[in-house]
N, CA and C atoms as an extended XYZ file, in Angstrom:
144
Properties=species:S:1:pos:R:3:atomname:S:1:resname:S:1:resid:I:1 pbc="F F F"
N        57.891       23.124      -13.016 N   MET     1
C        58.298       24.491      -12.812 CA  MET     1
C        58.372       24.715      -11.306 C   MET     1
N        59.519       25.182      -10.865 N   PHE     2
C        59.717       25.473       -9.450 CA  PHE     2
C        59.650       26.978       -9.223 C   PHE     2
N        58.937       27.397       -8.207 N   LEU     3
C        58.956       28.781       -7.733 CA  LEU     3
C        59.387       28.701       -6.282 C   LEU     3
N        60.566       29.218       -5.990 N   THR     4
C        61.148       29.006       -4.672 CA  THR     4
C        61.997       30.190       -4.228 C   THR     4
N        62.298       30.206       -2.968 N   GLY     5
C        63.223       31.184       -2.415 CA  GLY     5
C        64.611       30.594       -2.257 C   GLY     5
N        64.767       29.331       -2.597 N   GLN     6
C        66.041       28.632       -2.459 CA  GLN     6
C        66.928       28.920       -3.666 C   GLN     6
N        68.031       29.611       -3.421 N   SER     7
C        68.915       29.945       -4.539 CA  SER     7
C        70.318       29.356       -4.378 C   SER     7
N        70.509       28.523       -3.355 N   SER     8
C        71.833       27.929       -3.170 CA  SER     8
C        72.122       26.962       -4.315 C   SER     8
N        73.375       26.802       -4.611 N   THR     9
C        73.783       25.911       -5.701 CA  THR     9
C        73.258       24.502       -5.482 C   THR     9
N        73.318       24.017       -4.257 N   SER    10
C        72.851       22.647       -3.999 CA  SER    10
C        71.346       22.517       -4.226 C   SER    10
N        70.569       23.538       -3.869 N   SER    11
C        69.120       23.499       -4.104 CA  SER    11
C        68.798       23.487       -5.583 C   SER    11
N        69.500       24.325       -6.336 N   VAL    12
C        69.279       24.393       -7.783 CA  VAL    12
C        69.650       23.069       -8.428 C   VAL    12
N        70.789       22.503       -8.071 N   LEU    13
C        71.224       21.235       -8.658 CA  LEU    13
C        70.270       20.099       -8.320 C   LEU    13
N        69.787       20.063       -7.086 N   THR    14
C        68.825       19.034       -6.691 CA  THR    14
C        67.546       19.158       -7.514 C   THR    14
N        67.057       20.372       -7.664 N   ALA    15
C        65.832       20.591       -8.440 CA  ALA    15
C        66.038       20.228       -9.903 C   ALA    15
N        67.186       20.579      -10.464 N   MET    16
C        67.428       20.318      -11.875 CA  MET    16
C        67.479       18.824      -12.188 C   MET    16
N        67.822       18.022      -11.216 N   LYS    17
C        67.818       16.564      -11.417 CA  LYS    17
C        66.404       16.059      -11.694 C   LYS    17
N        65.398       16.814      -11.249 N   LEU    18
C        64.003       16.438      -11.481 CA  LEU    18
C        63.486       16.923      -12.830 C   LEU    18
N        64.359       17.615      -13.579 N   ARG    19
C        64.075       18.102      -14.923 CA  ARG    19
C        62.856       19.022      -15.001 C   ARG    19
N        62.864       20.095      -14.234 N   PRO    20
C        61.733       21.025      -14.291 CA  PRO    20
C        61.732       21.827      -15.596 C   PRO    20
N        60.599       22.383      -15.904 N   VAL    21
C        60.480       23.264      -17.062 CA  VAL    21
C        61.290       24.533      -16.813 C   VAL    21
N        61.261       25.016      -15.568 N   ASP    22
C        61.980       26.233      -15.214 CA  ASP    22
C        62.198       26.257      -13.709 C   ASP    22
N        63.112       27.093      -13.258 N   TYR    23
C        63.427       27.272      -11.839 CA  TYR    23
C        63.390       28.768      -11.577 C   TYR    23
N        62.340       29.222      -10.910 N   LEU    24
C        62.115       30.649      -10.699 CA  LEU    24
C        62.289       31.004       -9.234 C   LEU    24
N        62.978       32.111       -8.992 N   LEU    25
C        63.153       32.575       -7.624 CA  LEU    25
C        62.016       33.514       -7.242 C   LEU    25
N        61.645       33.500       -5.964 N   LYS    26
C        60.500       34.272       -5.494 CA  LYS    26
C        60.603       35.770       -5.714 C   LYS    26
N        61.755       36.271       -6.042 N   LYS    27
C        61.850       37.700       -6.320 CA  LYS    27
C        61.347       38.045       -7.718 C   LYS    27
N        60.786       37.074       -8.407 N   ILE    28
C        60.256       37.289       -9.754 CA  ILE    28
C        59.048       38.228       -9.669 C   ILE    28
N        58.913       39.086      -10.664 N   THR    29
C        57.771       39.994      -10.670 CA  THR    29
C        56.532       39.277      -11.209 C   THR    29
N        55.400       39.859      -10.949 N   ARG    30
C        54.137       39.290      -11.429 CA  ARG    30
C        54.159       39.183      -12.959 C   ARG    30
N        54.672       40.208      -13.620 N   ASN    31
C        54.718       40.183      -15.085 CA  ASN    31
C        55.661       39.106      -15.610 C   ASN    31
N        56.814       38.937      -14.967 N   GLU    32
C        57.748       37.891      -15.380 CA  GLU    32
C        57.116       36.515      -15.206 C   GLU    32
N        56.436       36.302      -14.084 N   LEU    33
C        55.774       35.020      -13.839 CA  LEU    33
C        54.688       34.773      -14.872 C   LEU    33
N        53.907       35.784      -15.166 N   ARG    34
C        52.846       35.647      -16.169 CA  ARG    34
C        53.441       35.258      -17.523 C   ARG    34
N        54.528       35.919      -17.918 N   GLU    35
C        55.184       35.610      -19.195 CA  GLU    35
C        55.693       34.176      -19.233 C   GLU    35
N        56.312       33.730      -18.137 N   LYS    36
C        56.824       32.352      -18.072 CA  LYS    36
C        55.677       31.356      -18.212 C   LYS    36
N        54.582       31.586      -17.477 N   LEU    37
C        53.451       30.667      -17.525 CA  LEU    37
C        52.757       30.678      -18.881 C   LEU    37
N        52.565       31.856      -19.450 N   GLU    38
C        51.941       31.936      -20.770 CA  GLU    38
C        52.805       31.243      -21.821 C   GLU    38
N        54.108       31.418      -21.718 N   GLY    39
C        55.009       30.749      -22.657 CA  GLY    39
C        54.930       29.234      -22.537 C   GLY    39
N        54.932       28.761      -21.308 N   TYR    40
C        54.863       27.317      -21.086 CA  TYR    40
C        53.540       26.745      -21.599 C   TYR    40
N        52.432       27.363      -21.179 N   PHE    41
C        51.124       26.828      -21.592 CA  PHE    41
C        50.886       27.008      -23.082 C   PHE    41
N        51.454       28.052      -23.672 N   GLY    42
C        51.351       28.231      -25.120 CA  GLY    42
C        52.065       27.107      -25.861 C   GLY    42
N        53.245       26.709      -25.358 N   ARG    43
C        53.978       25.599      -25.997 CA  ARG    43
C        53.208       24.288      -25.829 C   ARG    43
N        52.607       24.088      -24.661 N   GLN    44
C        51.843       22.854      -24.439 CA  GLN    44
C        50.627       22.795      -25.364 C   GLN    44
N        49.961       23.931      -25.526 N   LYS    45
C        48.783       23.986      -26.407 CA  LYS    45
C        49.181       23.707      -27.847 C   LYS    45
N        50.328       24.241      -28.266 N   ALA    46
C        50.796       24.035      -29.638 CA  ALA    46
C        51.130       22.571      -29.911 C   ALA    46
N        51.567       21.853      -28.868 N   LYS    47
C        51.880       20.431      -29.022 CA  LYS    47
C        50.622       19.617      -29.269 C   LYS    47
N        49.490       20.144      -28.777 N   GLY    48
C        48.211       19.488      -28.995 CA  GLY    48
C        47.916       18.520      -27.957 C   GLY    48
């Protein structure tokens, strides 16, 4: 999961080659970040 201020197309494409869970821009709100993290960790917990 990337949290970055880089929103250029080349930055996004470079990051996506690393196959992140998500690519979040720093303008994300605290609630949005919490939801993303809870969703990710909830899926990991469900996998066992």
